[in-house]
C-alpha positions as CSV (number, residue, x, y, z in Angstrom):
1,X,4.3,6.6,-154.5
2,X,7.2,9.0,-154.5
3,X,7.2,12.2,-156.5
4,X,8.6,11.9,-159.9
5,X,11.2,14.5,-160.9
6,X,10.0,16.7,-163.8
7,X,11.0,15.8,-167.3
8,X,13.4,18.7,-167.6
9,X,15.1,17.7,-164.3
10,X,15.4,14.1,-165.4
11,X,16.9,15.2,-168.7
12,X,19.4,17.5,-167.0
13,X,20.5,14.7,-164.6
14,X,20.8,12.3,-167.5
15,X,23.1,14.6,-169.5
16,X,25.2,15.8,-166.6
17,X,25.3,13.1,-164.0
18,X,24.7,10.0,-166.1
19,X,26.6,10.8,-169.3
20,X,29.3,13.2,-168.1
21,X,30.1,11.9,-164.6
22,X,29.1,8.2,-164.5
23,X,29.6,7.1,-168.1
24,X,32.3,9.6,-168.9
25,X,30.9,9.8,-172.4
26,X,32.9,11.6,-175.1
27,X,32.1,15.3,-175.8
28,X,30.9,14.2,-179.2
29,X,28.4,11.7,-177.7
30,X,27.2,14.3,-175.2
31,X,26.7,17.0,-177.9
32,X,25.0,14.5,-180.2
33,X,22.6,13.5,-177.4
34,X,22.0,17.1,-176.5
35,X,21.2,18.0,-180.1
36,X,18.8,15.0,-180.4
37,X,16.9,16.3,-177.3
38,X,17.0,19.9,-178.6
39,X,15.3,18.6,-181.8
40,X,12.9,16.4,-179.9
41,X,11.9,19.2,-177.5
42,X,11.2,21.5,-180.4
43,X,9.0,18.8,-182.0
44,X,7.2,18.1,-178.7
45,X,6.6,21.8,-178.2
46,X,4.9,22.1,-181.5
47,X,2.9,18.8,-181.0
48,X,1.9,19.5,-177.3
49,X,1.4,23.2,-177.8
50,X,3.4,24.3,-174.8
51,X,7.0,25.0,-173.9
52,X,9.2,22.2,-172.8
53,X,9.8,23.4,-169.2
54,X,6.4,22.3,-167.9
55,X,6.4,18.9,-169.7
56,X,5.3,16.0,-167.5
57,X,7.2,12.8,-168.0
58,X,3.9,11.1,-168.8
59,X,3.6,13.3,-171.9
60,X,6.8,11.9,-173.4
61,X,5.5,8.6,-174.6
62,X,6.1,6.1,-177.4
63,X,3.6,7.6,-179.9
64,X,5.3,11.0,-179.5
65,X,8.7,9.5,-180.0
66,X,7.6,7.6,-183.1
67,X,6.0,10.7,-184.5
68,X,9.3,12.6,-183.9
69,X,11.3,9.8,-185.7
70,X,8.8,9.8,-188.6
71,X,9.1,13.6,-188.9
72,X,12.9,13.2,-189.1
73,X,12.4,10.8,-192.0
74,X,9.8,12.8,-193.9
75,X,10.4,16.4,-193.3
76,X,14.1,16.7,-192.6
77,X,15.3,13.9,-195.0
78,X,17.5,12.4,-192.3
79,X,19.3,9.2,-193.3
80,X,18.3,5.9,-191.6
81,X,21.6,5.8,-189.7
82,X,21.1,9.4,-188.4
83,X,17.5,8.5,-187.4
84,X,18.8,5.4,-185.6
85,X,21.3,7.6,-183.7
86,X,18.5,9.8,-182.5
87,X,16.6,6.8,-181.3
88,X,19.7,5.5,-179.5
89,X,19.9,8.7,-177.5
90,X,16.2,8.5,-176.6
91,X,16.6,4.8,-175.7
92,X,19.6,5.6,-173.5
93,X,17.6,8.3,-171.7
94,X,14.7,6.0,-171.1
95,X,17.0,3.2,-169.8
96,X,18.2,5.8,-167.3
97,X,14.7,6.8,-166.3
98,X,13.8,3.2,-165.7
99,X,15.9,3.4,-162.5
100,X,14.7,7.0,-161.7
101,X,11.0,6.4,-162.3
102,X,10.1,2.7,-161.9
103,X,6.4,3.6,-161.5
104,X,6.4,4.4,-165.2
105,X,8.0,1.2,-166.3
106,X,5.2,0.3,-168.7
107,X,5.6,3.7,-170.5
108,X,9.3,3.3,-170.5
109,X,9.2,-0.2,-171.9
110,X,6.9,1.0,-174.8
111,X,9.5,3.6,-175.8
112,X,12.4,1.0,-175.4
113,X,10.4,-1.3,-177.7
114,X,10.6,1.1,-180.6
115,X,12.9,-0.7,-183.1
116,X,15.7,0.8,-185.1
117,X,15.1,0.9,-188.8
118,X,17.0,-1.6,-190.9
119,X,19.3,-0.5,-193.6
120,X,21.5,-2.1,-196.2
121,X,25.2,-1.8,-195.7
122,X,27.3,-1.0,-198.8
123,X,29.8,-3.7,-199.3
124,X,33.2,-3.3,-200.9
125,X,33.2,-6.1,-203.4
126,X,36.9,-5.9,-204.3
127,X,39.9,-3.7,-204.1
128,X,42.1,-2.7,-207.0
129,X,45.8,-3.5,-206.9
130,X,46.6,0.2,-206.3
131,X,44.1,0.3,-203.4
132,X,45.7,-2.9,-201.8
133,X,49.1,-1.3,-202.3
134,X,48.0,1.9,-200.6
135,X,46.6,0.0,-197.6
136,X,49.8,-2.0,-197.2
137,X,51.9,1.2,-197.5
138,X,49.9,3.1,-194.9
139,X,51.5,1.9,-191.7
140,X,54.8,3.5,-190.7
141,X,57.2,0.5,-190.5
142,X,59.7,2.6,-188.5
143,X,57.3,2.5,-185.6
144,X,56.6,-0.6,-183.5
145,X,52.9,-0.3,-184.2
146,X,53.5,-0.3,-188.0
147,X,55.6,-3.5,-188.1
148,X,54.0,-6.4,-190.0
149,X,52.3,-8.8,-187.6
150,X,54.6,-11.7,-188.5
151,X,57.7,-9.9,-187.2
152,X,58.4,-10.8,-183.6
153,X,59.8,-8.2,-181.3
154,X,63.3,-8.9,-180.0
155,X,66.4,-6.8,-179.1
156,X,68.1,-8.0,-182.3
157,X,65.5,-6.2,-184.6
158,X,65.4,-3.0,-182.5
159,X,62.4,-3.8,-180.3
160,X,62.7,-4.0,-176.6
């Protein structure tokens, strides 16, 4: 069996190589994922009673992740959508580690099996006449992108 990189080394490679270089994720995504792991590492430090630098990958398991997500719900009052975003970042990291640490695939699969929480979406039941008018007036019809979809573009109407 090959030596597994330390958890901090895996996390660093995930954020720099995987997200920044390979996936070319937006700066907002990278900072969101970074903040998620900052919160997670603080939680894990309290739970495991040691600083994050010596964490072993084996210590970052599904029960710890579930406890972290539960603490976000109970103690920080995070919305379900924000909680699910944190889980998405963790899932993304564990999908990456599946290639980097295949010897830990059972542990990785248990983390990946943690489901997102379901939530109800607020539906807009109707729009008032003034709201419909505001939506229709929003596009700039002097620009090509703002022309109504039924207008075909031709030299006679100024499009080329």
